C-alpha positions in Angstrom: 107.7 -1.2 -52.7 107.4 1.7 -55.1 110.5 3.5 -56.3 110.5 7.1 -57.6 111.1 7.9 -61.2 113.6 10.7 -61.6 113.0 13.8 -63.6 116.2 15.7 -64.6 116.7 19.4 -64.8 115.4 21.0 -68.0 112.9 23.6 -69.3 109.4 23.7 -67.8 108.1 22.1 -70.9 110.6 19.3 -70.8 110.1 18.5 -67.1 106.3 18.6 -67.6 106.6 16.2 -70.4 108.8 13.8 -68.4 106.1 13.9 -65.7 103.6 12.8 -68.3 106.0 10.1 -69.5 106.0 8.7 -66.0 102.3 8.7 -65.7 102.2 5.2 -64.2 104.6 6.2 -61.4 103.0 7.4 -58.2 106.3 8.9 -56.8 108.4 11.4 -58.7 111.9 12.7 -57.8 112.6 16.1 -59.3 116.2 17.4 -59.8 116.4 21.1 -59.3 119.0 23.9 -59.0 118.5 27.5 -58.0 116.9 28.6 -61.4 113.1 28.9 -61.2 112.6 25.9 -58.8 109.0 26.9 -57.9 107.9 27.3 -61.5 109.4 24.0 -62.5 107.7 22.2 -59.7 104.4 23.9 -60.5 104.7 22.7 -64.1 105.2 19.1 -62.9 102.3 19.4 -60.4 100.0 20.7 -63.1 100.9 17.6 -65.2 100.6 15.2 -62.3 98.2 16.5 -59.6 98.1 12.9 -58.2 101.8 12.3 -57.7 104.0 12.3 -54.6 106.8 14.8 -55.3 110.3 14.7 -53.8 112.9 17.3 -54.6 116.6 16.8 -54.9 118.4 20.2 -54.8 121.8 18.5 -55.0 123.4 21.0 -52.6 122.3 23.9 -54.9 120.4 26.1 -52.4 121.1 28.1 -49.3 119.2 29.3 -46.3 118.0 32.4 -48.1 116.5 30.4 -51.0 114.8 28.0 -48.6 113.2 30.8 -46.7 111.9 32.3 -50.0 110.5 29.1 -51.6 109.6 26.4 -49.1 106.1 27.8 -48.3 105.4 27.8 -52.1 106.7 24.3 -52.5 104.6 23.2 -49.5 101.5 24.5 -51.2 102.4 22.5 -54.2 102.4 19.4 -52.1 106.2 18.6 -52.0 106.8 15.7 -49.6 110.5 16.2 -49.0 113.5 18.3 -50.0 116.7 16.3 -50.3 120.1 17.9 -49.7 119.1 21.6 -50.0 122.5 23.0 -48.9 126.1 22.1 -49.6 127.8 19.5 -47.6 129.6 21.0 -44.6 127.2 24.0 -44.6 124.4 22.2 -42.7 124.7 24.8 -39.9 122.8 27.1 -42.2 119.7 25.1 -41.3 120.0 25.8 -37.6 116.7 27.2 -36.3 115.0 27.0 -39.7 111.4 25.7 -39.2 110.7 24.1 -42.6 107.1 23.2 -43.4 108.6 20.4 -45.6 110.9 17.6 -44.2 114.5 18.2 -45.1 116.7 15.2 -46.1 120.5 14.7 -45.8 122.3 12.9 -48.6 125.9 14.0 -49.3 125.9 15.4 -45.7 125.6 11.9 -44.2 128.1 9.4 -45.6 128.7 7.4 -42.4 127.4 6.8 -38.9 130.0 9.3 -37.5 128.7 12.0 -39.9 125.1 11.2 -38.9 125.9 12.3 -35.3 127.1 15.7 -36.5 124.2 16.5 -38.8 121.2 14.8 -37.3 119.9 17.9 -35.7 119.6 19.6 -39.0 117.6 17.0 -40.9 114.3 15.1 -40.7 115.2 12.4 -43.3 118.4 10.5 -43.9 119.1 9.2 -47.4 121.4 6.2 -47.2 123.3 5.1 -50.3 125.3 1.9 -50.0 127.8 3.2 -52.6 128.6 6.1 -50.3 128.4 4.7 -46.8 130.5 1.6 -47.6 128.0 -1.2 -47.6 125.2 -3.0 -45.8 126.9 -3.1 -42.4 127.3 0.7 -42.1 123.9 1.3 -43.7 122.1 -0.9 -41.1 123.9 0.9 -38.3 122.8 4.2 -39.6 119.2 2.9 -40.0 119.2 1.7 -36.3 120.6 5.1 -35.0 118.3 7.2 -37.2 115.2 5.2 -36.3 116.0 5.6 -32.6 115.9 9.4 -33.2 112.6 9.1 -35.0 114.1 10.1 -38.3 112.5 9.1 -41.5 114.6 7.2 -44.0 115.3 7.2 -47.7 117.3 4.7 -49.7 119.1 6.1 -52.7 121.4 4.8 -55.5 124.0 5.7 -57.9 123.1 4.9 -61.5 123.9 1.3 -62.1 122.6 -2.2 -62.9 120.5 -4.4 -60.6 123.8 -6.0 -59.5 124.7 -2.8 -57.6 121.1 -1.8 -56.7 119.9 -5.2 -55.4 121.5 -4.8 -51.9 119.7 -1.4 -51.6 116.4 -3.3 -52.3 117.1 -5.2 -49.1 117.4 -2.2 -46.8 114.6 -0.4 -48.6 112.2 -2.4 -46.5 112.9 0.0 -43.6 112.3 3.2 -45.6 109.7 5.9 -46.1 111.2 7.1 -49.5 112.6 4.7 -52.1 114.9 5.8 -54.9 116.2 2.7 -56.6 115.4 3.5 -60.3 119.1 3.4 -61.4 118.6 0.4 -63.8 115.8 2.2 -65.5 118.2 4.9 -66.6 120.4 2.3 -68.4 119.9 1.2 -72.0 119.9 -2.5 -70.7 120.0 -4.0 -67.3 121.7 -7.2 -66.3 119.7 -10.4 -66.9 117.7 -11.6 -63.9 117.8 -8.2 -62.2 115.2 -6.4 -60.1 111.7 -6.7 -61.4 110.4 -3.2 -62.3 106.7 -2.7 -63.3 105.5 0.3 -65.2 103.8 1.6 -62.0 107.1 1.8 -60.1 106.6 -1.3 -58.1 109.9 -3.2 -57.6 110.2 -6.9 -57.0 113.3 -8.9 -56.0 115.8 -10.2 -58.6 116.1 -13.8 -59.7 118.0 -15.9 -57.1 121.0 -16.4 -59.4 121.8 -12.7 -59.3 123.0 -13.2 -55.7 125.5 -15.8 -56.9 
């Protein structure tokens, strides 16, 4: 499977350079806020016309911003927008016909929460750190797939010891975001096998204990 490489918020020039730095990665995840989101994505698209782009708005937008920019982002080839509105404000999305699939992250931390927000989202991002572990994650997977939702696996920044279980459930997923160990100065020995192109292989057997 191929993980995204994450580009943090910065100037257009900084984000464009980071897109160049990740030239071997097919999938890029772009962190954005409400400041010039279209221009920042355009800079990255100019640098990487070949890449699949996923946006993480980190709860920083609202319905008004979405109505203003989603058509522009669609034209730039954005594949998915993760958590566009603040948790508990998902009702803002009611009736909004987005040309880009919208994903829930912070809005869906458990199977119970899935039931309350499912109608607002096309993609469910499951993070083991947030939902409580593999058992709950697999229950969300089963429920979401029965509703024909697409799935994303995410991670909190950490070593392969914390990310490896997410590698297991990533086999079910359309979007894979398990690049946490790459953001560390050094990963645990025997961890996940990351190639320069974003392909991720399993860890050495001793990592599982």
